[in-house]
VMD Tcl script that draws the C-alpha trace (Angstrom):
set ca {
  {-4.85 9.35 18.17}
  {-1.58 7.27 19.68}
  {-1.62 6.25 23.17}
  {-4.39 3.82 23.65}
  {-4.06 0.29 22.43}
  {-6.25 -1.51 19.39}
  {-8.58 -4.25 19.55}
  {-5.03 -5.65 17.42}
  {-3.28 -5.47 20.77}
  {-1.70 -8.57 22.47}
  {-0.05 -8.47 25.76}
  {3.01 -10.69 25.74}
  {3.72 -10.58 22.14}
  {3.21 -6.24 21.04}
  {5.71 -4.02 22.68}
  {3.50 -2.07 24.72}
  {5.41 0.80 24.10}
  {5.88 0.98 20.78}
  {1.94 0.21 20.12}
  {0.62 3.24 22.35}
  {3.40 5.36 20.46}
  {1.61 4.24 17.03}
  {-1.71 6.29 15.64}
  {-4.65 4.43 14.78}
  {-7.66 5.84 12.68}
  {-11.17 3.90 11.30}
  {-10.63 2.50 7.92}
  {-13.87 4.11 6.79}
  {-17.21 2.22 7.93}
  {-15.54 -1.14 7.97}
  {-15.12 -1.17 12.39}
  {-11.48 -1.49 11.84}
  {-8.85 0.84 13.48}
  {-5.94 0.42 11.46}
  {-1.89 1.56 11.96}
  {-1.27 5.05 9.72}
  {1.68 3.06 8.85}
  {0.86 -0.13 6.54}
  {2.97 -2.88 5.77}
  {2.60 -3.52 2.27}
  {3.45 -6.93 0.40}
  {5.19 -6.04 -3.00}
  {8.68 -5.57 -1.52}
  {8.51 -8.53 0.20}
  {9.70 -11.12 -2.70}
  {11.56 -10.87 -5.50}
  {9.52 -8.50 -7.87}
  {11.51 -5.10 -7.19}
  {14.61 -6.46 -5.68}
  {16.52 -9.31 -7.40}
  {18.57 -9.39 -4.05}
  {15.70 -9.71 -1.81}
  {16.70 -11.24 1.64}
  {13.59 -13.68 2.67}
  {14.95 -14.16 6.02}
  {15.15 -10.47 6.70}
  {11.63 -9.79 5.07}
  {9.93 -12.41 7.63}
  {11.92 -10.87 10.20}
  {11.04 -7.53 9.40}
  {6.89 -8.46 9.29}
  {7.60 -9.68 12.76}
  {9.40 -6.50 14.09}
  {6.54 -4.46 12.04}
  {3.58 -6.04 13.91}
  {5.14 -6.45 17.12}
  {5.93 -2.59 16.62}
  {1.79 -1.93 15.88}
  {1.81 -1.83 12.77}
  {-1.52 -3.89 12.36}
  {-2.59 -3.77 8.55}
  {-0.58 -6.07 5.62}
  {-1.53 -5.48 2.26}
  {-0.29 -8.10 -0.16}
  {-1.60 -9.70 -3.98}
  {-1.05 -12.67 -6.23}
  {0.87 -10.64 -8.57}
  {3.73 -9.78 -5.92}
  {6.00 -12.86 -6.72}
  {6.35 -15.16 -3.57}
  {4.71 -12.43 -1.38}
  {1.82 -14.38 -0.07}
  {3.61 -17.11 0.58}
  {6.29 -15.45 2.88}
  {3.76 -14.11 4.67}
  {2.21 -17.49 5.52}
  {5.42 -18.36 7.19}
  {5.67 -15.22 8.41}
  {2.30 -15.36 10.15}
  {2.57 -19.45 11.54}
  {4.05 -16.96 14.61}
  {2.14 -14.28 15.05}
  {-1.75 -14.27 17.11}
  {-4.42 -14.01 13.89}
  {-6.12 -11.32 16.16}
  {-2.59 -8.97 15.77}
  {-3.16 -8.01 12.27}
  {-5.51 -7.19 9.42}
  {-4.58 -8.53 6.19}
  {-6.17 -7.84 2.83}
  {-4.90 -9.78 -0.70}
  {-5.83 -9.22 -4.04}
  {-7.67 -10.31 -7.27}
  {-6.96 -9.98 -10.96}
  {-3.53 -9.13 -11.38}
  {-1.71 -12.25 -11.48}
  {1.17 -12.56 -14.09}
  {4.41 -11.22 -15.62}
  {3.96 -12.08 -18.85}
  {1.90 -9.14 -20.08}
  {-0.56 -11.68 -22.29}
  {-1.70 -13.22 -18.83}
  {-0.72 -10.25 -16.36}
  {-4.68 -8.99 -16.00}
  {-7.68 -11.34 -15.49}
  {-10.85 -10.08 -14.10}
  {-13.17 -13.25 -15.08}
  {-14.67 -14.87 -11.91}
  {-13.56 -18.10 -12.20}
  {-9.95 -16.80 -12.07}
  {-11.29 -14.29 -8.86}
  {-12.61 -17.31 -7.23}
  {-9.49 -19.86 -7.92}
  {-7.34 -16.99 -7.32}
  {-9.19 -16.59 -3.26}
  {-8.55 -20.18 -3.20}
  {-4.94 -19.93 -3.48}
  {-4.49 -16.95 -1.42}
  {-5.90 -18.13 1.14}
  {-4.18 -21.97 1.07}
  {-0.53 -19.61 0.46}
  {-1.49 -17.30 3.56}
  {-2.33 -19.86 5.93}
  {-5.39 -18.52 6.69}
  {-9.13 -19.68 7.04}
  {-10.07 -15.88 6.15}
  {-8.72 -12.35 5.19}
  {-10.39 -9.48 6.63}
  {-10.44 -7.34 2.82}
  {-10.38 -8.76 -0.46}
  {-9.52 -6.21 -3.61}
  {-10.31 -5.83 -6.73}
  {-6.58 -5.08 -8.42}
  {-5.91 -2.16 -10.63}
  {-9.79 -1.38 -11.95}
  {-8.26 1.32 -14.59}
  {-6.61 -1.80 -16.34}
  {-10.22 -3.87 -16.67}
  {-11.49 -4.02 -19.85}
  {-14.34 -2.25 -18.60}
  {-15.73 -1.38 -15.04}
  {-18.88 -3.34 -15.43}
  {-17.08 -6.35 -15.95}
  {-15.21 -5.24 -12.57}
  {-19.10 -4.57 -11.09}
  {-20.75 -7.22 -12.61}
  {-18.21 -10.56 -12.94}
  {-15.23 -9.37 -10.59}
  {-17.04 -8.01 -7.37}
  {-19.29 -10.57 -7.06}
  {-17.39 -13.28 -6.09}
  {-15.92 -11.35 -3.16}
  {-19.11 -11.05 -2.48}
  {-19.52 -14.50 -2.40}
  {-16.57 -14.98 0.25}
  {-18.13 -12.67 2.14}
  {-21.00 -14.28 2.47}
  {-19.09 -17.34 3.08}
  {-17.20 -15.43 6.30}
  {-13.75 -15.97 4.35}
  {-13.83 -12.32 3.85}
  {-15.12 -9.47 5.62}
  {-14.86 -6.20 3.59}
  {-14.45 -5.37 -0.04}
  {-11.87 -3.19 -1.92}
  {-11.14 -2.07 -5.19}
  {-7.26 -0.59 -5.91}
  {-6.15 1.59 -9.23}
  {-3.54 4.78 -10.17}
  {-6.13 6.34 -11.93}
  {-8.01 8.14 -9.71}
  {-11.10 9.30 -11.84}
  {-11.83 5.31 -12.63}
  {-11.17 4.66 -8.82}
  {-13.72 7.27 -8.01}
  {-16.03 5.93 -10.53}
  {-15.72 2.22 -9.92}
  {-16.45 3.31 -5.93}
  {-19.54 5.49 -6.87}
  {-21.40 2.86 -9.28}
  {-20.56 -0.01 -6.67}
  {-21.98 2.11 -3.52}
  {-22.19 -0.22 -0.68}
  {-20.62 -2.86 -2.07}
  {-17.16 -1.28 -1.92}
  {-15.81 -0.64 1.61}
  {-12.49 0.10 0.78}
  {-9.94 2.22 -2.18}
  {-6.70 1.90 -2.76}
  {-4.77 4.37 -4.58}
  {-0.85 4.50 -5.10}
  {1.54 7.31 -5.84}
  {-1.47 10.21 -6.53}
  {0.24 11.99 -3.12}
  {3.77 12.13 -2.81}
  {6.38 15.01 -3.49}
  {5.84 14.26 -6.87}
  {2.18 14.05 -7.77}
  {-1.07 15.59 -4.84}
  {-3.76 14.13 -7.70}
  {-5.49 12.10 -4.74}
  {-5.98 15.66 -2.48}
  {-8.58 16.40 -5.20}
  {-10.82 13.17 -4.95}
  {-10.33 12.98 -0.87}
  {-13.53 14.30 -0.58}
  {-15.75 12.28 -2.69}
  {-14.17 9.53 -0.77}
  {-14.94 10.30 2.26}
  {-18.87 11.39 1.44}
  {-19.17 7.98 -0.05}
  {-18.03 6.64 3.21}
  {-14.89 4.16 2.02}
  {-11.76 3.98 3.92}
  {-9.07 5.33 1.71}
  {-5.83 3.79 1.78}
  {-3.07 6.28 0.18}
  {0.00 3.74 -1.13}
  {3.67 4.43 -2.62}
  {4.23 7.87 -1.22}
  {8.16 7.14 -2.18}
  {6.90 6.48 -5.84}
  {7.30 2.98 -6.86}
  {11.40 4.00 -5.00}
  {11.85 6.95 -6.91}
  {11.81 9.20 -3.71}
  {14.51 7.85 -2.18}
  {18.52 8.30 -1.65}
  {19.23 5.18 -3.96}
  {16.76 6.33 -6.86}
  {14.73 4.18 -9.06}
  {14.75 0.79 -10.45}
  {15.26 1.45 -14.56}
  {12.26 -0.01 -14.59}
  {10.43 2.55 -13.32}
  {7.57 3.37 -15.44}
  {8.19 7.63 -15.11}
  {9.30 10.22 -17.37}
  {13.15 10.86 -17.75}
  {11.22 14.27 -16.85}
  {10.01 12.96 -13.56}
  {12.86 10.55 -13.02}
  {15.33 13.62 -13.30}
  {13.31 15.85 -10.95}
  {13.47 12.98 -8.26}
  {17.04 12.47 -8.87}
  {18.04 16.29 -8.20}
  {16.24 15.52 -4.64}
  {17.95 12.59 -4.33}
  {21.38 14.32 -4.74}
  {20.21 17.24 -3.18}
  {19.35 15.07 0.32}
  {22.22 12.81 -0.33}
  {24.85 16.42 0.00}
  {22.75 17.17 3.01}
  {22.97 13.79 4.87}
  {19.11 13.85 4.77}
  {17.06 10.87 3.20}
  {14.86 11.41 0.89}
  {12.49 8.13 1.28}
  {11.53 9.49 5.11}
  {10.46 12.88 3.96}
  {8.80 11.22 1.31}
  {6.91 9.52 3.77}
  {6.33 12.36 6.39}
  {4.87 14.57 3.06}
  {2.18 12.19 2.23}
  {1.10 11.05 6.23}
  {0.00 14.84 6.24}
  {-3.13 13.85 3.97}
  {-5.83 14.57 6.32}
  {-8.70 11.56 5.89}
  {-6.91 8.87 4.70}
  {-6.76 6.03 6.95}
  {-3.64 4.35 6.51}
  {-0.23 5.00 4.19}
  {0.82 1.78 2.69}
  {4.37 1.67 1.66}
  {7.12 -1.52 0.85}
  {9.25 -2.51 3.67}
  {11.45 -5.16 2.43}
  {13.92 -5.29 5.63}
  {14.45 -3.46 9.24}
  {16.72 -0.66 8.60}
  {13.88 1.11 6.49}
  {11.01 -0.65 8.42}
  {12.69 2.00 11.47}
  {13.34 5.04 8.87}
  {9.95 5.10 8.35}
  {8.78 4.65 11.78}
  {11.01 7.11 12.65}
  {8.80 9.49 10.13}
  {5.37 8.83 11.37}
  {6.09 8.46 15.33}
  {9.26 11.40 15.25}
  {8.40 13.54 12.66}
  {11.48 15.36 11.28}
  {14.46 16.84 12.28}
  {14.84 20.58 12.05}
  {17.88 19.91 9.27}
  {15.10 17.33 8.03}
  {12.47 20.10 7.61}
  {14.57 22.59 6.21}
  {15.52 19.94 3.29}
  {12.30 19.91 2.92}
  {11.23 23.17 3.10}
  {13.88 23.89 0.34}
  {12.78 20.88 -1.92}
  {8.95 22.00 -2.17}
  {9.81 25.47 -3.03}
  {12.76 24.30 -5.66}
  {12.61 21.20 -6.79}
  {9.59 19.66 -6.59}
  {7.37 22.48 -7.96}
  {4.59 20.94 -10.26}
  {2.51 17.65 -10.43}
  {3.33 14.89 -12.43}
  {1.85 11.72 -14.00}
  {3.57 8.62 -15.48}
  {0.12 7.90 -17.15}
  {-1.95 4.83 -16.25}
  {-1.48 1.29 -14.47}
  {-1.04 0.09 -18.10}
  {2.01 2.08 -17.89}
  {3.46 -0.37 -15.67}
  {2.65 -3.51 -17.41}
  {6.04 -3.93 -19.49}
  {8.17 -2.40 -16.10}
  {9.28 -5.82 -14.99}
  {9.90 -7.40 -18.33}
}
mol new
graphics top color blue
foreach p $ca { graphics top sphere $p radius 0.5 }
foreach p [lrange $ca 0 end-1] q [lrange $ca 1 end] { graphics top cylinder $p $q radius 0.2 }
display resetview
């Protein structure tokens, strides 16, 4: 519900009017009330954009938090994202935000990309805290459990390390992430009571509604649900996907048709995509990459003001004529070679 101030509000730092216009929801049973729009760290690096502007990224983080976004997600895999956030957050009161990072996905080299061992997880959290310049994070997540050799390893080797950090006061809650919703659900069920947050990406968008079928299961488990990547890794935007996008040619062609129609009508597909995804009931927050202030403002407008009559008309046309079926690009493992 918008209008009230969250626990993360800091008088004199935040733009109070903007914060009151943001909606906040409970993140499962964690006790955290998070903004419905969350800041994803993947685009706060050169991972997706060769021309990423570091200083603009820092200014974007500052404006996002001052505008009421209070949940930030990052990972070691996201290039220098943790390092940039560490620099940006030096100028932000610690009580003004919640932050999550991850373990288990690390390098671009496919042979070294995933590592779910306890030793690597322990080393990774220590490094993340150092790069972020923090004594603790709010959520520690196992990155892409659907790429693990087995869920037994995630449950018996990786998660116990995160539990050690929670016990030591270096983290508050534990999460798991995945593209494959079946595996995410199975892992959450087997880790019931140990996992507090699930993050699923690109499975409730204009192109794919798979997550919808699992929402009741996650709600019954009492976990906070983070719905990420409304733009389907850039496919649902007027600029279109990068060459490395893991989707099939058919999927990409559909996205490009939607983008072309939006351009012809003077509408940004990314705004429509964000608005559509945020209609999903039951999710606590919607996490997207926001590399600059221009995109931040577009997405804030979608959250706070909804769509103009023209945008509503274009979205209706797209749903009836372009985005008429649900697509999948396979699995997390489909993304292994996309940066190489």
